[in-house]
N, C-alpha and C positions, 0 to 999 in steps of 0.2 A: 241537417243544416244548422239547427240550434246549437248542436255540439261544436260545429266549426266556428260559429260566431263567438261562442263562449271561449274557445281556445284563442281566437284572435284577441279578444278583450283581455286575456290574461297577460299579454305582452305590454311593454312600454309603448307610449304613444308614437315614438319614432318608428318602431317596428310595424305598428298598425298602419302608419302613414305610408311606409315603403310598400306594403302589400297592396294598399289601395292604389298607390302610384302605378304599380306594375299592371294592375287591371286596366287602369285608364290609359296607360301607354299603349298596351296591346289593342284596346278598343279603338284608339285614334289611328294606330298604324294599320290595323286590318280592315278598317272601314274604307281605307284609301287604296292600299297597295294591290289588292286583288283586281282592281278595276283600272289601274294605271295603264297597263299594256293595251287594253281595249281603247282607252282614250287616245293614246299616242298613235295607234294604228288606224283608228276610225276617224273621229273629228279632225285630228291634226294631220292625218294622212301620211305619217312617216313610214319609211321603208322598214321592212322587218329587221334588217341589221342595225338600224338606228334605234329601234325599240329595244332590241337586245343589248345594245351598247348602253343606253340610258339606265336600264334595269341593272345591268352588270356593274356599272359605276357605283351605284348605291351599295351593292353587296360587297364590292371590292373595298370601297372606302371604309365600310364598317369592319369587315373582317381584318383588313390590313392594318387598321389603326387601333385595334383593341389593346395591344401592348402599350402603345403610347397613352391611350386613355387611362389604363390601369396605373401606369407609372405616374401620370399627373395626379391621379386621385391619391396615391400614397404620399406624394410630395406636397400637394397643395390642400388636401382635405377632400372628404367625400362630398360634402354639400356643394361646394363650388362647381365640381364636375357634373353633378346631377343637374344643377340649375343651368349650367352652360349647355349641356346636351339638350335639355328641354327647350331652351330659347332657340338653339340652332335648328332643332326640328320644327319649331313653330315657323321660322323663316323659310325653311326648305319646303314644307308642305304648302304654305301660302303661295310661294313662288310657282310651284308646280301647277297651281290652278289659275295663275294670272298671266303666265308667259306662254309663248308659242315658238320662240326661236330655239334651235337646237343647243347653242352654247349655254343659254340661260337654263334650259331644262337639265343639261348635264351638271351645271353648277348646283342647281336645286337638289338633284338626285344625290350628288356627292355630299352636300350639307346634311341631308336626311340620314345618310349612312354614317357619316362622322359623328352625328349626334348620338347614335346608338353606341358607338365605341366610347363615348365619353361617360354616358350615364349607366350603362350596363355593369361594367366592373365595379364602379363606385357604389351602386345600390346594393349589389350582392355582398361586397365587403362590409358595407355599413350594416346590413342585416345580420351578417355573421357576427360582427362585433357586438351589437346590442342584444342579440338573442343569447349570447353566452353559451352556457352548457345546454341550452335547449335549441341548438342550431338545427338539428335534424328535424324536429317537429316544426320549427319556423319555416324551413325550406319546403316542407310538405304543404303547409298552408300557402306559402308563396306560389307554389305550383298550381294550387286551386285557383287563386286569383289570376295567374298567368293564363291558364286555359279558359277561364271564364271570359277574359278579354278577347281571346282568339275566337271563341264561339260566338260572341255577340257582335263583334266588330263587322264582319261581312254582312250580317243581317241589317245593321244600321246603314252600312255603306250602300247596300242594294237599294234601300228606300231613298237615300239622299241622291244617289247617282241617277235614280229615275227622274229627279227634278233637274239635275245637271251636275256634271263632274266638278265644275268650279265650286258649287255649293259644298260638295263632299270635302274638297281640299280646304276650303275656308273654315268649315266646321271642325275638321280635324286639327287645323292650325289653332283655332280658338281653344280647343280642348287642351292642347299643349301649352298655350299661353296662360290659361287659368291655372294649370298644374304648376307652371313656373312660379306664379305669384304665391300659390299655396306653400311651395317649398321655401320661398324667401321668408315668409311669415312664420311658418309652423315647424319646419324641420330643424331640429337642434344642430348646432355645429358639432361635427364629430371628427376629431383628429385621429389618424391612424396610430395604432400602437406600434412601438418598436421601429419607428421611421428612421431613427438615428442609429449609427453604428455603436457597438458596445463602448468604445472609447469616447463617445460623445461627439465625434467628428462626423458630419453629414457625409454619407457615401455619395459618390458620383453615380449617375445613371448607368453608365457602362459597367461599372463595377457591380452594381446591383443586378444588372442583366446577366453578367458573367456568372454570378453566383447562382441565379435561377437556372441558367442553362447547364450548370454542372450539378443540379439537384436531380440525380438519376431517378430516385423513386417517383418524383413528380412527373418527370418526362415519360417514364415507362407507363405510369398510370394514364397520362394524357393520351398516349398512343393507343393503349388498350381500349380506351373509352371512345375512340373515334368511330368504331363500328356501330356503337349504339346510336350515334347521330345519323349515320348513313341509313341505318335500318328505320329509325323513326321518321326520317324524311320521306320514306316511301309512301306515306299517307298522302303526300302531295305529288308524287311522281308516278311510281309504277302501279300502285293500286288504282288510281283513277284511269290510267291508260288501259289496265286490264278490264275494268268495267266497260270502257268504251270499245275495246276490241271485241268483246262478246255482245254487249248490249246496244252498240251503235251510238249515234250522236243525238238521239231524240230525247224526249222528256224523261223516259225511264233512266237513261244514263245520268242525266243531270240530277235526278232525284237520288239515285244510288250513290253518286259522288257526295252529295250533301249529307247522306246518311253516314258515310265514312267519317266526315269531320264531326258530325253530331255524336257518333259513338265514342270517338276519341275524347272529345271535350266533356261530354256529360258524364262518362264513366270516371274521369279524373275528378270532376267536381264532387261526385257522389261518394267516391271510395278512397280518395288519396289519403286522407288522415287515418282512416281505418286500416288501410294496408300498411302505412308507416308504423302505426302503433303495434300492429301484429308482428311485423318484422323486427322492430326494436326490442320487443319482449323475448324474441326467440333466437336471434342470431347476431353475430358480430357484423360490423359494417362490410368487411371484405366478403363475407358469405352472402350478404344481402345484394351486394353489387353483382356477384357471380350469378345468383339466381335471377336477378333482373335481366341480365344479358342472355341467360339461357331461355327465359320466357320470350324475349324478343326474337331470338333465333327460331324458336318453335312457331312464331307467328306466321311463318311462311309455309308451314306444313299444310294448312287447309288449301292454299293455292297449289301446292305441289300435288296433293291428292286430286284436286279438281282438274288439273291438267291431263290426268289419265282418263277422264270421263269424256265420252263422245259428246260433241257440241250439238245440242238439239237444233232443229231447223227453226224453231220459233216457239212462241207461246210461253206459258208459265215455267216450263222446264228451262228454257233459255234464260229467263229473267232470274230464276233461282240460282242458276250456275254463275251468272254474271254478277249477282249482287251479294249472295250469302258468303262465299269464301273470302272476298275482300273485306266484308264487314267483320268477320271473325278475326281476320288478320289485324285489322285496325284495333279491335278490342284487345287482342293479346299484346300488340305493340304498346298500347296505352297502359296495360297492366305492368309490363316489363319496365316501362318508364316510371310508373308510380313506385315500384319497388326500388329502383336504382337511384332516382334523381336526388332525394334528400340526402342519402349517404354519399353520393357523388360530390355534392356541394360541400358537405362537411369534411370529406376526405381531402379536398383541395386545401382547406384551411389548416388541417392537421399536417399535411405534407409541407405546407409553407412555414410551419412552426409558428403560426399566428403572426407572421411578419411579412410585410409587403404583400398583403393578401390581395389587394386590387390588381397589383401587377401580375400575380400568379393567375388570377381569374382572366386577366387580359390575354396572357400568353396561351392559357388553356383554350379560350374561345377562338384564338387565331389558329391553333393547331387543329381544333375540331372543324373550323370553317374550311380550312384547306382540305381536310379529310372528306367533308361533305361534297366539295366540288369534284374531287377526284373520284369519290365513290359514286356520285350521280353520273359522271361521265362513263364509268365502267358499267354501271347499271343500264345506261342507255345503249351501250355497245352490246350487252348481254340480251337486252330486249330485241334489238335489231337482228342479232345472230339467231335468236330463238325463232323469230318470225321467218327468217330466210331459210333456216334449216328444218323448219317444221318440228321443233323440239320446244314446246311451250314450258316445259319444266325447268329449262336451263336457268333463268334468272332467279327462280324461287329456290332452287337447290343451292345456287351460289350465295344468295343472301342468308339462307339457313346455315350454311357452312361458315359464313362470316360471323354470325352470332355465336356459334360453337367455339370458333377460334378465339374470339374476344373474351368469352366467358372463361375459356381455359387459361388465357393470359392473366386475367384478373385473379383466378384461383391460385395460379402460381405466385403472383405478387402477394396474395394474402398468406399463403402457406409459408413463404420465405420471410415473412415479417416486414415486407417493404411498405405495407399500408398501415402498420401499427404506429401508435404514438411515439414509441421509442425511436423508430426509424425517422419519424417526422422531425423529431428533435435533431437528428443527424442532418436532415435536410436544412434545418434552420441554421446550423453552424456552417454548412456549405454556402448558404446564401450570403452570410455575413462575412465570408472570407475576402 
């Protein structure tokens, strides 16, 4: 922990602030969002489809607007978009706790989603710019703060929601409001580099987008990385479902699901910087990305092996089968993410040619967001098919094959030089065309 703090202090104040920002953003977000569905369906008594619609609007407004948010950050500056996103989320979260009408709840949910689309690409582009040649290490530290917020947020939210969900919303809104004021006072103004075209004439948005959409190495990389997000999301989808399938809906299942999240978050906090330093010293970014996805693919082997074991009638044997394989899978998914994430964020900057970086992050997030939606739908289909056909190994085999396929795609991109700096410069020329 002391080493991590020392590493953080070695960066400029702007980078340190962005890391603390991400912890606080995730703290505020995750203290509220896990309990929103229960509030909508319980005290407000909304129908299931309305609950799904309100939650879906938030996700759609965020994923669908990432490209817009990134483009605005590149054109107007990173700081204004970070502040605008924080202010908008303040309003959205406060509204979620104060209103009960469906139109107002939909508007608040959309505002909370749009907020993320504004500050996420801007903050990552800002971090990449100010970290300079130390981007990989900076993004490793960034992930530590990111996971710490995810880990602590639900615990704080559980305590506050015990008092009342309105209290949770107002506290979360207050956190974002305070964070907004801190950015206004303390975050330096950071103009993106290379915003203008080489001839000094400002490019139009459509021309910039056309250039990015013809940057083939960037698009191929984005598509290859979609699988990593589908796999990592299984900590929230298929792994908890597997725990409950075997362990039931009692206290054991609730505790085992909590262990999944704790394993993922605590392992990242404890080992992220060490894993990144080890990988940086021994392999190129393309190889690190390939190994990261390979490890994520093997994360489903414990579940695949466990599916061949007869399910005990009860007792400690059942608890062990229900809890241990998912926990091992969560640990391996976290390890794969630790290996890949810093190099993933750095590769995006290189493939962008250090130009229109926020726009590239925005498009990348949109592509991965669509991939998560499709991947979760197919995972759900596989889980249902496995249950109906009595073949519990089906989803785990499919997810493992997905990891192998994405790792093979990244290896091919690395071997053909599409992830190298020279190719990234080619991408830069394409973008400015």
